[in-house]
N, C-alpha and C positions, 0 to 999 in steps of 0.2 A: 229727516226730519226734511220739513220743506226750507227753504232762504230764500224765498220767499212768503206774504201772504198778505191781505187786502185786509185791509184798515176794517172795524168795524161802523156802525152804525152810531154808536154811542165816541169810540175812535176818532171818528171827524166832526163830528159835534164842537168837540173841544178841542181839534185842533183847529178849525176854522174863529172858534171862539180867541184862538191867544192871541195878545195887541201886546205890541212894547209896553204902553203905559201899565195896561192891567194885564199882566203873567198868569195864561192857565194853569198853576202848578196846583200839587199835591204835597203838602208840611208834615213832618210826622219823623218825629226826636222824641228822641233818651237821650235822657240827664241822669249820668251818672261817678257816683263818688269818688272812683277809681280815675288815673290816669290811664290812656289806651296808648299804646303801641303803632303808629303812624303805617313801619313798615307792615308788620301783622294784620292793621286790620287793613289796608292796598290790599297783603292776601286775600280776605276774611272776604270781601268786596268781587276780587274778580272767582272766587268758590259759588258766592250768591248769584253771580250773573250765571256762573256755569248751569245751575239751578235753574232760573226762568227766560225762560227762551225770550220772550220780550223785553226783559230786562237788557238784552243783548243787541237788541233792536232800534234802527233809524229809519228813514223815510226813503221809501228808493225814488230817482229821479219817477217828474211827472210834468207832461205840458197842459196848459189851461185849456186842454178844453178834453183831457183824458175825466173820466166817470169815477176813476177809483184814483185812490194813494194807496199805494202800500209797502208793508214793513218788510227790510233790509234785512234776516237775523245775523248780526255778522258770529263767526267764532269763538276770536278771546279781543275784545275792545280796549282802550285802553282805560286803566279804573282815570274812575271820575272824582280825586280827592282831594281837598286842599287844605292844609292847616294854619290856622290863625290862632296864635299867642295872645290870650287875651290878660290884663291886668285884673278889669274890672267888669260887672253885670252888667253894664254900660257898655262895655265894649264886646261881648257877645253878644249881646241887639244890637248891636250896629253889622255885625260881621256875618249874622242872619238874617236880615234887613236887605244885607246885600245880597245874602244867595238868592233870597227867594225873590228879591228887585225885577229877576228876568226867568225866563224857563229857558230848560237846558235845549241847546242848539240839538236838529234834530236831524240835521242833513251828516252827521256823525255819529255815531257806534257811543253810548252809550242815550237810554232818552232821560235818565237822570242826571245828580249832581248830589256829592257829599259834602259838607262841612266838618272835620272835626274843630272845636274851638272850645281849648285847652284854659278852661279859665277861674278864676282864684279859690271856687268851692266843690274844684270836680272838670269833669267833662259835659261837652254837648255835643253827640251826635247827632245830626240836624243831615233830612234826606230832600231833595228837591225833585220830585218823580213830575216831569210836564202829567198834565189832565188825560192826552192824548194816550199816551202807553194803562196808565192805569187810573186807577180811582184810591180815595177812603183805604181800604182793603188791601189792593194791592200795595201801598203803598206801605201798613202794618208789616205783609207780609212779606214785602222782600227786609225791611232792617231787620225780622225775628230771622231770615235768612244770611245779614250779614250778620248779628249778634249768636246767631247756633256756630259760623264758622269762627269766629274768631274765640269762644269757647273752646272748639274744637270739638262740639256734639256733631251728634249724626241728624242730616234735617230731610227725613226722607219724601219722595217725591209723593204725589196721591194717583193713584193708578184710574189716571187717564194721559189723555195728551195736550197738555197746555194749549195748541195751538188749533185741535181741532173742536172744538169745545167754546170757539168764543164767537157764535153766532148767535147774538142777544133776540133775533127774529124767533129761533127755534126755540126760546126759551119764554119770552113773552109776549112774541107778538099774536096779536090776534089769530086762529085758529078757525074759527067757524061763522058765521053770517049773523049768528046773534052774539058770539061775542063785540063783531063791530057794531053794531045795531047796540049792546052796554055801553056801547067806549060811548059814541054818537053824543047818545043823551048824559054822560059823564060829565063831557066836554060842552056843552049845550046849557046843563046845571053850573054850572063853575062860571061860564060866561054869563048866564042870567047875575051869579051873585056879585061878581064884583062889574058889576056894572057899574059904580062909580071904582075909579081910579086907585089901590091898593096908598095909604099915605103913606109919606118917606119918613125916615128918623131925620130930626133935624141935626143938622149939624152943626159939629161942635171943633170951633176951633182947630178947621180943616185949612188945608192950603195945596193946590191947583199946582199937583206936584206927583208923577207917576209913583207906581210902583204899594207897597203895603208894609204894614207895620206891626207886631205883635203884643195882644196881650193876656197873660192866662194867670190863672188860680186854682183854687183845688179846694174842694171838699174835705174835710178829716172825712174817719173811716165813721164815726158815728153820727156824721150827718149823711155819708154817703145811705148805710145803713136806714138811717131814719127814713128817707128820700124813700129808699126803696118799700118799706112795711108801712108806707099810711098814703100812697098811692089809692086814689078810688078803684072799686071794687069795678074789674072791665076793661082798664087801663094803665097801660105800660110806661114804662117809666120815660119813653120816646115821647110821650104822650103828655107825662106829666114835665119833661124838657121844651117841650113845644109849648104848651100852655106858660109854663114862670118865661119863655121871652119871650108872648104872647103881649102879656100885664107888663114886666119890660117896657119894653118899644110902649106901649099903653100911656107909662107914667113918666116916662123920659120925656115925651113930646109934648105929655101934658105942661108937665116944669120947665118945658124953652119955648110956648107960643103955640104950637103947634098940632096941626091935624091929628088927631091922634086915632081913625078908626079912614075904614074897614083898618085892618090889619091882617093883609097874609101870606105866607112862612115859608119857602121852600123847604123839601124834605127828600132826601133820597132815599129811596128803595134798592138793596144790595137784592138783586134776581138771581145771585148763584142757585140753584138748589141745596137744600140740607145737606148732601154729604160732602160736598165740598165747599162751604158755607166761608170757610176762612182763607181759601187756596187761590192759585190761578191769581199770577199777574196779568193783569186789564181793565175792563172799563164795564162791570157790572152791574153801574147801578144807575137802575131811572133815576126819576124824580116828579115831586108831582107838587102839590101847591093846597096848602091847608090854607081857609077860610074862617078868621075866627070869629064870634060872636059877638056882636055892634054894641049891647051895651058891657057896661065894663063889670066884669066880676071881677073873681077872686082867685088864686091856681088852682082851687079845686073844680068850681064849677068851666072852667074854661077847659081843664084837664077832660073831665065827662064829655063836651061839646066837639073836640076835639074827637076822641078815642069814638065816638059814634060813624067821623068823616074814616079813622084808620082801620075802621070795624072794615065799612062798607071797599076804601082799598084794597086791601088783603083774600076778603069774600069773594070777589069779582074779579078780584085781581088788575085792577085797574094804574097799576105802576107800567105796566106796559102800551099805557099812552101815551105816551114822546117813543117809545120806540115805533107804536103804527105811523106817529104824524111825522117820524123823518125818512119814511118811508119814498114821500116826495123831492126830498132837497139829496139826499143819495140817489137818485138817478140826474140831476143836473147834471153841466162839467164844473173841474175843481172852480176854475173864474167863478162861476155864479154861484156857489155854494161860498166866494168869500164875498161876494156884492150882497145876498142876502143877511149875513153874518150884520154887515156893515148900518143896514136898517135899524136896527135896538136900540138908537138913541134916538131916534123919531120915536119908537114905540114906546119906549122903559115904561117911560108911567105910568102904560095902559097892560103891560105886557107882564113885567118885572114885578116882581113881589120886592114886598119890605123889603126882609131879612133872609134869610135861612138860619137853617139848623141842622147839624149830619151826624151822627151819634152811629160810632162806631162802639158800641157794646162792650160785655165783657170782654177783655182780651187776655189769653192766656199767659203764665208770668212770661216774662221776657228775660234769654240768661243775660246771668254776669250783675256786677254793681248797680242794678237802674233803679235807681231812686224816686224819678217823677216820668211820665211820656205826653208827648204834648201829642199836636194831630189838628190841622186847619186845611179847608179848603178853600177856594178864588173866593172873587165878589168881585163883582161888575157896577160900576156904576151906571143908573138911578141904586142901585143895591148895595150899598158899600157896607156893610157889617155881616163877616158871614160865621158862624161860631164852629167850632167841630168839638165835640165830647166823646170821651172814651173814659171804662175803667178801668183799672190796674191795679194790684198790689190791694186791694179794694176800697180802693182812694178812689172820686168821679174827678177829672179832671177837666176841666174845663179852658179853654184859648177862640182865642179873639181874634180874628186876621181882618184889618177893617183898610177900605182904602186913606190914604194918608186927603182927598178932598174931603172928605168926608168928617173923621177925628181927628186931633193932635196928641198925642199919648196920654196927657193928663185925659179927656174926657171919653178916649177910650177903656183905661184903665175906672174912673168912673161909671161907664155902659156897664160894663165887667163884673164890676162890686152892686150894681141895684140887679145885676143878672143875680149875683152869687147871694144874694139878701135875697131877693123873689124867692129862692130854690128851698127857704127855711116858712113854705106856704103852709107844715101842716100845722103854726101857731102865727102865721100872718096872711087872712085871708082879705089885705085891703089893694 
């Protein structure tokens, strides 16, 4: 297996987005009813790194005039485990926030860090994965490897070389002139639909300090089942989640006296083929922007409008547009790539969406005494609210990662409670 591999387009994109004040990392967490043994857990993390090559990666030395970064794959890096004794749930929250307040350092392997927080009601096992090394599916896969190793269960590798399948251009890039023409048309239509800059979520109680807070809740099994069964014909659960977030954002802004349209939402799309949809630690999630109807609708009508857009995206492979757009920056020098990202504060009100939602779907049962699972993506101002969703054990888990400049904890919990309430849309169309 190669000692070094180049970063792919998405890897580099997420690498240069990383900033001290706004770490570009992926959060994945398992809450367990049992107390984990730290030494046994450290051995399990080491086993998970052996199973997943990019989990052993660090950035090779690069010069400003180089055009590519490279991963250097180590054989046996140090285990990145921190253990915290937490007397209260507030202590667990503080330990989590401290972990997610910075991205793992990439000059040394591995590109992730793990917190074992012994809490009053069980343990929280929290993973902080640098987004340059992997997406939400990657974080879920790495956590699965850790928990399988801890349980002493086998973790068979897929029948592919995980370092040889990382070229997202081959997976989703435009292949023909017809593809490029179709995607140029999609870009122009989106530009026309977003001629008015997206609405910004009304800030509430926020303060100008770096990092993120995390709030979480979950639907009951009955509520989750009702949501799945009651979605409109032709709409997916993800369409309903996006619609509910749009309705939530509109209601929130109206209540706070802020402009409530247009609402645009960032939606990641998993580019992995069906044969290994939940495999390989790496970046295979492109993203698209969903434009919500201007007229205020309930969740059902909004979900139908969202489904029309997401169906077109799937039908024409438009999730690959971002992969194509990154072709230009990928040819630039490393120094230029970083300067391009510095323009975001100047263009954010025009090109950055209102909020984001990332749904990992239904995960297979995780081994061990797992009671709940949480996941959240990063967000960069002016997009200060990023929702992570997954379903595990029959329950849908909702996690809000928010910038401290956007919300204080009370406001974040209020926003998330509003979103949870809106998901009861079969009986609430307002």
